[in-house]
N, C-alpha and C positions, 0 to 999 in steps of 0.2 A: 261512873264517869271515867272517860279515858284520860290518861295522863297527857298533858300538853307537851308535845315534842318541840324542841328548839330546832327549827328548820332554817338553815342558812339561806338568805334571800338576796338575790341580785336583781334589782329592778331594771326594767328596760329603760334606755335613754331615748328611745324613739317609738312612742306608742303609735299603734295603727288604728286606734279607735275612731279617729276622724274619717277613716275610709269606710266605716260601717254605715250603710243606709238601712235603717231598721225596717223600712217598707219594702225593700227588695233584697231579701237575703237568699242567696242560692246555697243549697245544702252542701256543706263540706268544702266551701271555697275560701272562706276567710277565717283566720284563726286568731284567738285571743292573744294577749301580749306575753303571757308566761306559761311555763310548763313545770311540772313536778318531776324530778328525776332522782332515782336512787339505784345504786349498783349493788350486785350480789357477788361476793368473791370470798374465797377462803372459808366457805361454809356459813357465811353470815351476811346480813344486810349492812351496808356501809352508811355513811352520813347522808341523810336526805338533803336535797337542795331545791329551791325554787329559782328557776333561771328564765331569762328571756327566751321566748319561743324561737327556735332556729334549728338549723341543720346539725346533724350529729355525724361524727366520723366513725366509720367501721372498717375493719380489715377486709381486704379482698377474700380472705379465707374465713370470713365470719360464718360460723356454722349454721346460723338461722337462714342465711341466704342459700346455703347449699342443701340443708336438710329440713327446713321448715319448722324449726323449733321457735314458734311465735304464736302468741295468743292475745286476745283482746276482749274488751267489754264495750258495751254501749249503754249510756245512761243519760239522764237529763236533770237539770236544775231549773226551777221555775220561780218567777217573781210574783208575789201577790199584790193586791191593790194598795197595801200600805208600804210596799217596797221591800218587804222581807223576802229572803231567798231560801228556798227549801229544796232538798234532794228527794227524789222518789225512790224508795226502797233500796238505798245504797248497799246495805249489808247483804241483801240477796245477790247483788252484783258481785260483791267480794266473794261470797261462798261459791258462786258459779265460776269466778275467775280461778279460785283455788282448786275446784274440781277439774277445770281445764288444765291447770298447771300440773296436777297429779298425773293426768292422762298423758301429758307431753314430757314427763320426767323433769319438771321445772320446780323450783322452790316455792313453798307456800308464802303468802304475804300476810304478815301479822295485821290484825284488825286496827291496832292503834296507828301503825305506819300508813295504812291505806286511808283511814278516815281522817287523820290529821293532815296528811298531804293533800287530800282532796278538799277538805274544808278550808285550809289556809290558801290553797290555790284559788278557790272560788271567791274567797273574801278579797284576795289581791286583785282579781279581775272582775269584781262585782259589777262594774259599769258595763261589762260586756253582756250581761244577762238581759235579753230583750223582754218586753212585756206586752207586745202587740198580740192580738188574738191568734192562737195557733203556733206561737213562737216559743222557743226555749233555748237554754244553753245546752248544747249537746256535749257530752263528756266522753272522751275516748281514753280509757286506761289500757295499756298494753305492755307486754313483756316479751323480750326476745333474747336469744342466746348471744353471747358476745365473745366466745372463744375464737381465736384465730387458728383454727385447727381443722383439717379436712378428713380426719378419721371419723367413721360413723359411730358416734357414741354421744350420750347426752353431754352438753356443754357443762363446764364447771363454773362458768361465770355468766351473769345475766344483767340486763338493765330493765328496770320498770319505769315507765313514763306515764304521766297523765297530761293530756292537752285538751283544750276545749274550743268549741266554735259555736257562735250563735246560728240558729237555724229557724226556718219557717216550716211550712207544710212540705212533707216529702212527696206526696202524690196530691195533685190538685183535681183529679177526677177519678171516677170508679175504674177499676182495672179490667183489662182483657187478659185472661190467663188460659193456658191449656195444660192438660195432663201430659206429663213426660213419661213415655213408655219405652224409651231406648236407653237413655243415659241415666246415671245414678249419682245422687248427691252423696249418699252415705249408705253403708251396709251395716247390718246388725253385727256388733262386735267391733265396729270401727270407731272413729272418733267424731261421729256426727253430733253427739251430745255436747261436745266441747266447742268453744269458739276459737278454733285454731285456724291459722291463715290458710292452710292448704284446702280446707273445706270450701272456702269461698273462691279460691283460684280455680279449683276443679269444676265449679259450677258455672264459670263464665262462658265457656264455649256453648253448651246446650242452651243457656239463657240467650246468648247472642243469636243463635239460630232461630229461637222463638221470636225474638224481637224483629228479626228480618221478615218474619211472617206476620208481623203486626200485633204481636202480643206484648204486654208489659212484663209478664213474669210467667213462671211455670208453676204447676202443682206437681211436686216431686212425688213419685210412687216408690214402693219398696223395691229393694234390689233383687229379691229372688223371684217374685212373680209379676211385678209392675201392676199389682192389683190395688194395693192399699195406699191411701193418702199418707204422705209423711209431712211435708211442709209446703208452704206457698212462697216460692222465691226465697227471700231471707227472713220470712215470717212464719209463725205458726198459723195453721188453717183452722177456722171455726165455721160450722154450719148450723143453721137453725132449721131443723126438720120436724114438721108437725108440732111446733111449739117447744121442742126440746133443743137444748144447746148441746151439739155433738162435736167432739174433736178427737183426733187421734191420740191414743194413750202414749205417754212418754216411753221412750226406749233408748237403747244405746245409739240409735241413729237419728233421734229427734231432740232438738234443743229444748231445754226446760225454760221456756220464755217467761220472763217476769211480767210482761204485759198479759200474756196468756193466763198466768196464775191469777192476776188481778181481775181480769174479765170473768173468769170462772167463779171467783169468790163473790163478785157482785151479783152474778146470776143466781148463785145459791142464796145470797142475802135476800134476793127478791122472790125467793120461793120457786124459782124455775128448776126444771129437771135438767141435770147436767150429766152427760154420758161421756166418759173418757174411755175409748175403746177403738178397735180396728174399724176404719171407715173405708169401704171400697169405692172405686170410681163408679162401678156399676150401681151401687146403692145411691150415690149422689145423683147420677143421671136418671135413675128410676124415680127418685123423689122429685126431681125437676119435672119429669114427664107426668107424674101423678098430681102435680100442683101442690106437693108437700114441702118442697125446698123453698123456704121463705127468705133465707138470706145466706150468703156465703161471704166471708171476709178474712183478710189476713190481719194478724196482730203482731206488733213488734215495737221496739223502742223508737225507731226512726219515724215510722208512719203512725204509730199508736193503733188506729183502726183504718184499714184500707178496704172499702167495699169492692166486691167483685161483680161486674156487670155482665161479663161474657165468659163462658167456659168452652174451650175447644176440646173435643173428644173424638178420637179416631177420624180426624179429617173434617169434622163438622163443628160449626160454632153454634152454641146454644145460649140464647139471651135469658138472663135471670130476671124475675119480676123486680120492678123498682121498689125499694124498701118503703114501707108506709111511714107516715110521720112519727108513729110510736114504735118503730122497728127497734129491736134489741140493740143492734149495732150503733144506732144513733143515740139511744138512751145511755148506753154504757160509755160511749165516747164522751158525752156531755158530763156524765157522773165522774169519770176519771179526771176530766179537765177541771171540774169544780173542786175536787179534792186537792189536786195539785196546786191550784191557785188560791186556796184558802177560802173558797166561797161555799164549801160544804164541809160538814164534820168529817174528820179523818178517823173513822171508827176502828180501823185496823192498825193504826200507828204506822202508816206507810211513809209519812213525810218526816224528814229530818232537817230541822232548821239549821242553816249555816250561820 
């Protein structure tokens, strides 16, 4: 059992809860009343605080703004039928946050600080957790450098923050994607496995070009040959080929997705063959031509499961078959939702009650 930390709390005097329309929640637009904040300086974490959500002051010489020393996580809390709130695999998010921190020369966050700050924040803003179908409380932990210094070196001070926002469905229809064979999201040996801000900033331009062509997202390919699938937009990519669940193996250029881990675990639980390996664009398109590509979908915290309906490859669009009623992506999506909302047994101990 973690030691209970005393976290100084300043409650908001002007709650915005009345502005929340649970039936019409736009992703990432309305934020809950409070945030968890703790600063790192002189080699240690300082006193944590729960504060009203609001703007923060930074120096114009803030080193995160100049050199990109900023990392984040994405996770969710869910409300079950009896009104209890639970987090989905929060320690996995912490471990990945600390892996990102190590890669970006930032301090590690102790488990008790992360979990106590997170749970006390969720309890404080418990009324913000929606319970309509497909909705959740999205949680954004992030850390950034706070030195006011423009020499190129790791900052000596940092701020860690968690804020939350109620969300509905991220995508409301199957995706149109295309293989990206010019631009690169990340290269082997780079920081693609870390959730650092620069990865996402660099991906925006090629994504914008694809969106101007009518696609929702890209399927990123490897930096050296543009042959092998890496990720789909901001999600991991999974294919069902001839009854097997196939996904690119993790590497230094691919994010270790927690939804990905969960989907693969459920597939193994159900006795399905799972292959984590190199997957080429040519293999995917050949499987489609041969009638063996049964499903393709992206997996991630924001969308959970995002089915792919169209794949663009070398200037041509290819329609995927419509998933059957018993398709793996539909079954695994329903299974995850049932575990998260307490309607099914949590056999792997993924849920942590707040």
